[in-house]
TORTI-112277 format. One line per 3 residues: for each residue x, y, z of N, C-alpha, C. Coordinates in steps of 0.1 Angstrom, whole numbers. Layout:
<nodes>
X:Y:Z:X:Y:Z:X:Y:Z ~ ...
</nodes>
This chain:
<nodes>
1219:1328:-523:1230:1334:-532:1225:1346:-539 ~ 1232:1357:-537:1227:1369:-544:1238:1379:-545 ~ 1236:1389:-554:1244:1401:-555:1239:1412:-547
1248:1420:-541:1245:1432:-534:1253:1443:-540 ~ 1248:1455:-540:1254:1466:-546:1254:1479:-537 ~ 1265:1487:-538:1266:1499:-531:1274:1509:-539
1273:1522:-535:1282:1532:-540:1292:1537:-530 ~ 1292:1530:-518:1300:1535:-507:1312:1525:-505 ~ 1324:1530:-508:1336:1521:-506:1337:1515:-492
1333:1523:-482:1335:1518:-468:1325:1506:-466 ~ 1313:1507:-471:1303:1496:-470:1308:1484:-477 ~ 1314:1486:-489:1319:1475:-497:1331:1468:-490
1340:1476:-484:1351:1470:-477:1346:1462:-465 ~ 1336:1468:-458:1331:1461:-446:1325:1448:-450 ~ 1318:1447:-461:1312:1435:-465:1322:1425:-472
1331:1430:-480:1339:1421:-488:1354:1421:-483 ~ 1357:1427:-472:1371:1429:-468:1378:1416:-466 ~ 1372:1406:-461:1379:1393:-459:1383:1387:-472
1374:1387:-482:1378:1382:-495:1389:1390:-501 ~ 1388:1403:-501:1398:1411:-507:1412:1409:-500 ~ 1412:1407:-487:1425:1404:-480:1430:1391:-483
1421:1381:-485:1426:1367:-488:1430:1365:-502 ~ 1425:1373:-512:1428:1371:-526:1431:1385:-533 ~ 1441:1392:-528:1444:1405:-533:1449:1404:-548
1456:1393:-552:1461:1392:-565:1449:1391:-575 ~ 1441:1381:-573:1429:1378:-582:1419:1390:-582 ~ 1419:1398:-571:1410:1409:-571:1417:1423:-574
1428:1422:-580:1436:1434:-582:1429:1445:-590 ~ 1421:1441:-600:1414:1451:-608:1403:1458:-600 ~ 1396:1451:-591:1386:1457:-583:1392:1466:-572
1403:1461:-566:1410:1469:-556:1415:1482:-561 ~ 1419:1482:-574:1424:1494:-580:1413:1505:-581 ~ 1401:1500:-583:1389:1509:-586:1381:1512:-574
1383:1506:-562:1374:1507:-551:1370:1522:-548 ~ 1380:1531:-547:1377:1544:-543:1372:1554:-554 ~ 1372:1549:-567:1367:1557:-578:1355:1552:-585
1351:1539:-581:1340:1533:-588:1327:1539:-584 ~ 1318:1540:-594:1305:1545:-591:1295:1534:-586 ~ 1299:1521:-588:1291:1510:-583:1301:1499:-579
1298:1493:-567:1306:1482:-562:1296:1470:-559 ~ 1300:1458:-561:1291:1447:-558:1299:1435:-552 ~ 1291:1427:-544:1297:1415:-538:1286:1404:-539
1291:1392:-540:1282:1380:-542:1283:1372:-529 ~ 1272:1368:-523:1272:1360:-511:1266:1346:-513 ~ 1272:1337:-507:1268:1323:-507:1256:1321:-497
1249:1309:-497:1239:1307:-487:1243:1308:-473 ~ 1255:1305:-470:1260:1307:-456:1265:1321:-452 ~ 1263:1330:-462:1267:1344:-460:1281:1348:-464
1289:1338:-468:1303:1341:-472:1303:1349:-485 ~ 1312:1359:-486:1314:1366:-498:1324:1359:-506 ~ 1320:1355:-519:1330:1348:-527:1332:1355:-541
1326:1366:-543:1328:1374:-556:1326:1388:-554 ~ 1334:1396:-562:1333:1411:-561:1334:1417:-575 ~ 1329:1429:-577:1330:1436:-589:1331:1451:-587
1335:1458:-596:1336:1473:-596:1332:1479:-609 ~ 1325:1490:-609:1321:1497:-622:1326:1511:-620 ~ 1337:1515:-627:1343:1528:-627:1338:1536:-639
1337:1529:-650:1332:1534:-663:1318:1529:-665 ~ 1308:1537:-667:1294:1532:-669:1294:1521:-680 ~ 1288:1510:-677:1286:1499:-687:1298:1490:-688
1309:1492:-680:1321:1484:-681:1325:1478:-668 ~ 1317:1468:-663:1321:1461:-650:1334:1454:-651 ~ 1342:1454:-640:1354:1447:-638:1351:1436:-627
1353:1424:-631:1350:1413:-622:1362:1408:-614 ~ 1361:1405:-601:1372:1400:-594:1370:1385:-593 ~ 1371:1379:-581:1369:1364:-580:1355:1360:-581
1349:1361:-593:1335:1358:-595:1334:1344:-601 ~ 1326:1335:-595:1324:1322:-601:1315:1323:-613 ~ 1316:1313:-622:1307:1313:-633:1292:1313:-629
1289:1307:-618:1275:1307:-613:1271:1322:-610 ~ 1280:1329:-603:1277:1343:-599:1276:1352:-611 ~ 1285:1349:-621:1285:1357:-633:1272:1355:-641
1267:1342:-642:1255:1340:-649:1243:1347:-642 ~ 1243:1347:-628:1233:1354:-621:1233:1369:-623 ~ 1245:1374:-625:1247:1388:-627:1241:1392:-641
1241:1383:-650:1237:1386:-664:1222:1382:-666 ~ 1215:1377:-655:1201:1373:-657:1192:1385:-657 ~ 1181:1384:-663:1172:1396:-664:1168:1402:-651
1166:1395:-640:1163:1402:-627:1174:1411:-622 ~ 1187:1407:-625:1198:1414:-620:1204:1425:-629 ~ 1201:1423:-642:1207:1432:-652:1197:1439:-660
1191:1432:-669:1182:1439:-679:1169:1444:-672 ~ 1166:1439:-661:1154:1445:-653:1158:1458:-646 ~ 1171:1460:-645:1176:1472:-638:1187:1478:-648
1183:1485:-658:1192:1490:-668:1202:1500:-662 ~ 1199:1506:-650:1209:1516:-645:1219:1509:-636 ~ 1219:1496:-635:1228:1489:-626:1243:1492:-631
1245:1492:-644:1258:1494:-649:1259:1507:-658 ~ 1248:1514:-659:1247:1525:-668:1235:1525:-677 ~ 1231:1536:-683:1218:1537:-690:1218:1527:-702
1229:1524:-708:1230:1516:-720:1232:1501:-716 ~ 1232:1498:-703:1236:1484:-700:1250:1481:-701 ~ 1254:1468:-701:1268:1465:-702:1273:1465:-716
1284:1472:-718:1290:1472:-732:1303:1465:-732 ~ 1310:1464:-721:1323:1457:-720:1324:1451:-706 ~ 1329:1439:-706:1332:1433:-692:1346:1427:-692
1352:1428:-681:1366:1424:-679:1367:1415:-666 ~ 1376:1405:-667:1378:1397:-655:1384:1384:-659 ~ 1384:1374:-649:1390:1361:-652:1381:1354:-663
1388:1347:-671:1382:1342:-684:1369:1334:-682 ~ 1369:1325:-672:1357:1316:-670:1345:1324:-666 ~ 1347:1334:-658:1336:1342:-653:1331:1351:-664
1340:1357:-672:1336:1366:-683:1328:1359:-693 ~ 1333:1347:-697:1326:1339:-707:1312:1335:-702 ~ 1311:1331:-690:1298:1327:-684:1288:1339:-684
1293:1351:-681:1285:1363:-681:1280:1366:-695 ~ 1290:1366:-705:1287:1369:-718:1277:1360:-725 ~ 1279:1347:-722:1270:1337:-728:1256:1338:-722
1255:1341:-709:1242:1342:-702:1234:1354:-707 ~ 1240:1365:-712:1233:1376:-717:1225:1373:-729 ~ 1229:1363:-737:1223:1360:-749:1225:1370:-760
1235:1379:-758:1238:1389:-768:1251:1386:-776 ~ 1252:1391:-788:1265:1389:-795:1276:1395:-788 ~ 1288:1389:-787:1299:1394:-781:1312:1390:-788
1322:1398:-786:1335:1395:-792:1346:1396:-781 ~ 1355:1386:-781:1367:1387:-772:1377:1397:-778 ~ 1381:1407:-771:1389:1418:-776:1403:1417:-770
1405:1413:-758:1418:1412:-752:1419:1400:-743 ~ 1430:1392:-744:1432:1381:-736:1446:1383:-729 ~ 1445:1383:-715:1457:1386:-707:1460:1375:-698
1472:1375:-693:1476:1366:-682:1481:1374:-670 ~ 1475:1371:-658:1480:1378:-646:1492:1370:-640 ~ 1502:1377:-637:1514:1372:-631:1516:1378:-617
1522:1370:-608:1527:1374:-595:1541:1371:-593 ~ 1549:1381:-588:1563:1379:-586:1566:1369:-575 ~ 1575:1360:-578:1580:1351:-568:1593:1357:-563
1605:1352:-567:1618:1357:-564:1623:1365:-576 ~ 1625:1378:-574:1629:1387:-585:1643:1382:-590 ~ 1644:1379:-603:1656:1374:-609:1661:1384:-620
1669:1394:-617:1674:1404:-627:1680:1397:-639 ~ 1679:1403:-650:1685:1398:-662:1700:1397:-661 ~ 1706:1386:-666:1720:1384:-665:1725:1378:-679
1732:1386:-687:1738:1399:-683:1728:1410:-683 ~ 1731:1420:-675:1722:1432:-674:1723:1440:-687 ~ 1712:1445:-691:1712:1454:-703:1720:1466:-701
1725:1471:-712:1733:1484:-711:1724:1495:-707 ~ 1730:1504:-699:1722:1516:-694:1719:1515:-679 ~ 1709:1523:-675:1705:1523:-661:1691:1528:-660
1685:1526:-648:1672:1530:-645:1673:1543:-637 ~ 1662:1551:-640:1661:1564:-632:1646:1567:-631 ~ 1642:1574:-620:1628:1578:-618:1625:1590:-628
1614:1589:-635:1611:1599:-644:1608:1613:-637 ~ 1610:1623:-644:1608:1637:-638:1598:1644:-647 ~ 1594:1656:-643:1585:1664:-650:1589:1667:-664
1602:1668:-667:1607:1670:-680:1604:1659:-690 ~ 1601:1647:-684:1599:1635:-692:1584:1634:-696 ~ 1575:1642:-691:1561:1641:-693:1557:1640:-708
1561:1649:-716:1557:1648:-731:1561:1635:-737 ~ 1573:1630:-734:1578:1617:-740:1570:1606:-735 ~ 1568:1605:-722:1560:1594:-716:1546:1594:-720
1540:1606:-721:1526:1606:-726:1525:1601:-740 ~ 1534:1604:-748:1534:1598:-762:1536:1583:-762 ~ 1545:1578:-753:1547:1564:-752:1535:1557:-746
1528:1563:-737:1516:1557:-731:1505:1555:-742 ~ 1504:1565:-751:1495:1564:-762:1498:1552:-771 ~ 1511:1550:-774:1516:1539:-782:1514:1526:-775
1516:1526:-762:1514:1514:-754:1499:1509:-756 ~ 1490:1518:-754:1476:1515:-755:1473:1509:-769 ~ 1479:1515:-779:1477:1510:-793:1483:1496:-795
1494:1494:-788:1501:1481:-790:1492:1469:-783 ~ 1485:1472:-773:1477:1462:-766:1463:1460:-773 ~ 1461:1467:-784:1449:1465:-792:1437:1474:-788
1440:1484:-780:1429:1493:-776:1430:1506:-784 ~ 1419:1514:-784:1419:1527:-791:1425:1537:-781 ~ 1435:1544:-785:1441:1554:-776:1432:1566:-773
1433:1572:-761:1425:1584:-758:1433:1596:-765 ~ 1427:1607:-763:1433:1619:-769:1446:1624:-762 ~ 1446:1623:-749:1457:1629:-742:1460:1621:-729
1472:1617:-727:1476:1609:-715:1485:1617:-705 ~ 1485:1630:-707:1493:1639:-699:1489:1638:-684 ~ 1476:1639:-681:1472:1638:-668:1476:1626:-660
1472:1614:-665:1476:1602:-658:1491:1600:-657 ~ 1499:1604:-667:1513:1603:-667:1519:1612:-656 ~ 1514:1625:-656:1518:1634:-646:1517:1630:-632
1505:1623:-629:1502:1618:-616:1513:1607:-612 ~ 1515:1598:-621:1525:1588:-618:1539:1593:-616 ~ 1543:1603:-624:1556:1609:-623:1557:1617:-610
1547:1624:-607:1547:1632:-594:1548:1623:-582 ~ 1542:1611:-583:1543:1602:-572:1556:1594:-571 ~ 1565:1596:-582:1577:1588:-582:1575:1574:-586
1565:1571:-593:1562:1557:-596:1565:1553:-611 ~ 1570:1561:-619:1573:1558:-632:1588:1558:-634 ~ 1593:1546:-639:1607:1544:-641:1611:1544:-656
1622:1551:-659:1627:1550:-672:1640:1542:-673 ~ 1642:1535:-683:1655:1529:-686:1662:1537:-697 ~ 1674:1542:-694:1681:1550:-704:1694:1544:-708
1697:1547:-720:1710:1542:-725:1722:1549:-718 ~ 1734:1545:-721:1745:1551:-714:1747:1566:-717 ~ 1742:1570:-729:1743:1584:-733:1732:1592:-727
1722:1586:-719:1712:1593:-712:1699:1594:-720 ~ 1697:1587:-731:1685:1587:-739:1675:1577:-734 ~ 1663:1580:-730:1653:1570:-725:1649:1561:-736
1649:1548:-733:1646:1538:-743:1635:1528:-739 ~ 1631:1529:-726:1620:1520:-722:1614:1526:-709 ~ 1602:1521:-705:1596:1526:-693:1588:1515:-686
1585:1516:-673:1576:1508:-666:1572:1516:-654 ~ 1560:1512:-649:1554:1520:-638:1549:1510:-628 ~ 1547:1514:-615:1541:1505:-605:1530:1513:-598
1519:1506:-594:1508:1513:-588:1510:1515:-573 ~ 1503:1524:-567:1504:1526:-552:1501:1512:-545 ~ 1507:1510:-534:1505:1498:-527:1491:1498:-520
1483:1488:-523:1469:1487:-517:1467:1473:-513 ~ 1462:1470:-501:1460:1457:-496:1472:1448:-498 ~ 1484:1455:-497:1496:1447:-497:1501:1444:-511
1495:1449:-522:1499:1446:-535:1501:1458:-543 ~ 1510:1457:-553:1513:1467:-563:1513:1461:-577 ~ 1509:1468:-587:1509:1462:-600:1519:1470:-610
1528:1463:-616:1537:1469:-626:1529:1470:-639 ~ 1529:1481:-645:1522:1483:-658:1529:1494:-666 ~ 1523:1497:-678:1529:1506:-687:1543:1502:-691
1545:1489:-693:1559:1485:-697:1559:1487:-712 ~ 1567:1496:-716:1568:1499:-731:1582:1503:-735 ~ 1585:1497:-747:1598:1501:-754:1594:1504:-768
1598:1516:-773:1595:1519:-787:1601:1509:-797 ~ 1595:1507:-808:1600:1496:-817:1615:1497:-821 ~ 1620:1509:-823:1634:1510:-827:1644:1506:-816
1639:1505:-804:1648:1502:-793:1646:1488:-787 ~ 1638:1480:-794:1634:1467:-788:1645:1457:-792 ~ 1645:1446:-784:1654:1435:-787:1668:1436:-780
1669:1446:-771:1682:1448:-764:1681:1447:-749 ~ 1670:1442:-744:1668:1440:-730:1664:1452:-722 ~ 1660:1463:-728:1656:1475:-721:1644:1472:-712
1634:1465:-718:1622:1463:-710:1625:1454:-698 ~ 1634:1445:-699:1638:1437:-687:1644:1446:-676 ~ 1652:1456:-680:1658:1465:-671:1648:1473:-664
1638:1479:-672:1628:1488:-667:1619:1480:-658 ~ 1615:1468:-662:1605:1460:-653:1612:1456:-640 ~ 1625:1452:-641:1632:1449:-629:1632:1460:-619
1635:1472:-624:1636:1484:-616:1623:1488:-610 ~ 1612:1487:-618:1599:1490:-613:1594:1480:-602 ~ 1598:1467:-604:1595:1457:-595:1602:1459:-581
1615:1463:-582:1622:1466:-570:1616:1478:-563 ~ 1612:1488:-570:1606:1500:-564:1593:1496:-557 ~ 1585:1487:-563:1573:1483:-557:1575:1476:-544
1585:1467:-544:1589:1460:-532:1594:1470:-521 ~ 1602:1480:-525:1607:1489:-516:1596:1498:-510 ~ 1585:1500:-518:1574:1508:-513:1565:1500:-503
1568:1488:-501:1561:1480:-491:1551:1469:-497 ~ 1552:1466:-510:1543:1456:-516:1547:1442:-511 ~ 1538:1435:-506:1541:1421:-503:1539:1412:-515
1530:1417:-525:1528:1410:-537:1530:1420:-549 ~ 1538:1417:-559:1539:1425:-570:1533:1417:-582 ~ 1524:1424:-589:1517:1418:-600:1519:1425:-613
1516:1418:-624:1515:1424:-637:1507:1416:-646 ~ 1502:1422:-657:1494:1416:-667:1503:1415:-680 ~ 1501:1404:-687:1508:1403:-700:1498:1398:-711
1499:1404:-723:1490:1400:-734:1494:1386:-738 ~ 1484:1377:-738:1486:1364:-742:1491:1362:-756 ~ 1488:1372:-764:1492:1372:-778:1507:1376:-780
1513:1380:-769:1527:1384:-770:1536:1374:-763 ~ 1541:1364:-769:1549:1354:-763:1562:1359:-757 ~ 1567:1370:-763:1580:1376:-759:1579:1381:-745
1568:1389:-742:1567:1395:-729:1563:1384:-719 ~ 1555:1374:-722:1552:1364:-713:1565:1356:-709 ~ 1574:1353:-718:1586:1346:-715:1596:1355:-707
1596:1368:-710:1604:1378:-702:1600:1378:-688 ~ 1587:1379:-685:1583:1380:-671:1586:1367:-663 ~ 1585:1356:-670:1588:1343:-663:1603:1343:-660
1611:1348:-669:1626:1348:-666:1629:1357:-654 ~ 1621:1368:-652:1624:1377:-641:1618:1373:-628 ~ 1611:1361:-628:1606:1356:-616:1591:1357:-613
1584:1361:-624:1569:1362:-622:1563:1348:-626 ~ 1552:1345:-619:1546:1332:-620:1531:1334:-624 ~ 1525:1326:-633:1511:1328:-637:1501:1326:-625
1491:1335:-625:1480:1334:-615:1467:1330:-621 ~ 1463:1337:-632:1450:1334:-638:1450:1341:-652 ~ 1442:1336:-660:1440:1342:-674:1427:1351:-673
1429:1362:-680:1418:1372:-680:1413:1375:-694 ~ 1401:1380:-695:1395:1382:-708:1387:1395:-708 ~ 1387:1403:-718:1379:1414:-720:1370:1411:-732
1357:1413:-731:1348:1411:-742:1339:1424:-744 ~ 1336:1427:-757:1327:1438:-760:1314:1432:-766 ~ 1303:1438:-763:1290:1434:-768:1287:1441:-781
1283:1434:-791:1281:1440:-804:1267:1443:-808 ~ 1258:1440:-799:1244:1442:-802:1235:1439:-790 ~ 1222:1442:-791:1212:1440:-781:1206:1426:-782
</nodes>
C-alpha cells in the first residue's frame, strides 16, 4: 500500500481512471483540478487497486478525493510528507480539504495544531423538483455587461462562506460568463437578484456553485430559481450527475437543496494548520 505522485495528467488518468469513473461525485474536487494541478497522487492497495486520489493546485493545499483514513495517515507520515517538504510545496501542508474522516485522520497524524475552518455537505441531484410556486421573475444567462456586478457578488459569496476574499474576481467571472455557464435570476423589472453557476461537464458530472443572493433580496425564493435554472443547464450540457456543496452551518441552503431534489453524498471538511 503506497502513494504514487506525478505532474502528468495523462499518467494520472491512466493510473486512476477506473476509480475516477466509478466515483465521479466523491472525486469531484480532484476531477476539477486534474488539468491545472501541479501534483497529482493515487493510493494503491496490495492487490494494485487504486482506492484514493488527491490533487494539489495551490502549493501546500492538497484536495483529497476518495481517500481512506489509512491512506490519509500514510500521507501525513514522515516518509511521505515531512521527509519530502517539496511534495506539497516548500512550506509543507498549510490547508487540506476533502471528506471529513480522511481530513481528520490526516490532520491528527501530522501531530501539528490544526483548526477546522469550513464544514460542507456534498449533494447529488436526484430528480429535479422546481419550486412550487415558482418565485417571481425569470432566469437568464449572464452577459459581459453583468461582469462588474457578478464579480462583486462573487467577492461577497466568498466572504459569506467564511473565507477571505481575493482582490479581484473579474477573471474567473468573465470565463464563466463567456462560456455561458453563469445564470442570473432577475425580477420582473429586469433587476438581477440572484445567481448560480455550473462547471464544465467532466467525467459525466457538473457542479453547481456560486449560488448567491445579496442580503436585501433574500427570503423570496430567488436562489431556488437560480439553482433550478443552473441545474437544468448542467443537465442540458450533458451532465449525468449534477453536484453541489452546501455549508453545514447554513440550514436554509441545506433544506433548499433537498427540496429541489438534491440528496446528500458525503460531508467535507477544510482544516488549516496553525503551527509546526
